[in-house]
N, C-alpha and C positions, 0 to 999 in steps of 0.2 A: 502371274502377271506383275504383281507388285515387286517381286524379287528381280525380274528382268529389267524393269524400269529403273529400279534403284542401282542395279549393276551398270546399266548404260549411263546413268548419271555419273556414277563413280568413274567410269572409263572416260567420259567426256571431261570431268573435272581433273582427273589425272593427266589426260592428254593436254588439256589447256595449261596446266601447271608446268608440265615438261616443255611444252612449246614456248610458253612465256619465259621459262628459265633459259632456254636456248636463245630466245630473242634478246633477253636481258644481257646474257653473256656476249652475244654478237654486238649489241649496242655498246656495251662497256668496252669491248675490244676496239670498236670503231672510234669511240671517244678518246681512248688512250692513244691510239695511233694518230688521231688528229692533233692531240696535245703535243705529241712528240714532234710532229711535222711543224707545228707552229713554233715550238721552242727552237727547233733547228733553224728555221727561217729567221727568227729573231736573233739567234746567236750569230748567224752568218749575215753580216751587214751588207745591204744592197748598195753598190757603188753606182752613182749616177753622174750626169753632166753637172758642170758648174753653172748654176742658174741664179735667178734673182734671189737676193737675200742670203746667198751662201757666204759663210764667213771663211776668209782665207788668211793665211799667215804671210807676212811680208818678209822676204829674205834678202833685202838689200839694206844699205845704211842711209836710207833717205829720211829716217826719223819715224816712220810709221811702224807699228807692231802688227795690227790686225786691220783688215778692210772687209767691207761687205760688198758683194757684187750688186750693182744696180742694173746693168744690162750687158748681155753678151752680144758683141757686135757682129758675129758671123752667122751662126745657125739659129734655127727656130727653137730647137730643143735646149741649147745651152752651149757653153764653151768647153773645149777640150784642151789638151796639151798644146801650147804654142799659140793659142787664140788670144785676141785682144779683148779686154772687157773694160767697162766703165765701172769704177768702184768709189766708194765713200770711205774715208778714213774713220775708223771707230776707236782705235787706241793709238796714241802717238807718244814718243819720248819728248820730254821737255827740251827745247833748244834745237830741235831737228829742222830740216828743210821743209817738212810737211807737217801741217797742223791737223788736229782733230776736226772733223766736219767738212774738210775740203774734198772736192771731187777730182779724181785723176783717172788717167788711163793706166791699165796694167796688162802685163803679158803673163799668162799662166805658164809657170815653169815646172810645177809639179802638180800632178792630179792623181787622185786615188782611183779614178776609173781607168781600167786597162786600155792601152792603145797598141794595136798591132804594128809590127815593123815589116819591112820588105822581106827580110830573111825568114819570116814565119814566127819569130819570137814576139813577145809582147812586153811592154814596159808599163809599170804602175808603181806609185809611191804610196807611202803611209799617210801623207797629208796633202792638203791642197795649198799651194804656195804661189805667190805672185811677185813680180818685179814691177815697180812703178815706173812709168815712162811719161815723157811730156808729149805735146801735140805732134812733134816732129818724129816721134818714135825713138828718141834717145833716152837711156835710163837716167833717172833723177839721182840715184845713188852712184857711188864710185866703186862699190864692192858688191859681189853677189855671193851669199853663203850657201853651202850645201851643194848637192849634185844638181846638174841641169842636163836635160836630154839633148842629144845632138840633132833632134828633129827641128830645133829652133833655127838651124841653118837654112832649111827649106822655106821657113816662114819669114826669112830676111831679118832675123834678130841676131846678127853676127856680133854686134857690140855687147850684148848680154853674154854670149858665149865667151868672148874675150875677157870679160870681167869675172867669170865664174871660177871657183876653186877647182871643181871637179866636173868633167863632162861624162855623163852616163850614156 
């Protein structure tokens, strides 16, 4: 009787150790898979709307270098390509038309978030960029640097398209 009870204890102990080993391996596999997924998601940056406090590059010669979005005037989620925003100048060149701390309107001319086109293709840029405009919708600067999408024609920003170097 004593031999059978000790052998059953041995089987139970061995069974538990094998089972726990399998559980530990499965748990480790799950953890490593989870780590790989998190690293992949961190590596692949999520592109979103231009919303409040988004920093944007200014691509005209108005004197501003960087602006921060205060409010997107169209949607609840934020602004996309061709939308008008209210922005505050964060960095400016000395002697420019625009000074640091001023509040202006701006048109988003480049956005990192993809936008679908009618032909099925989609357009997206590497950075978020804006052209500063006055209250009447006319650009403050006299030149626009870099590519500008032709979707601005639908949004009635033809003057920006005429000033642009390259229309994408």
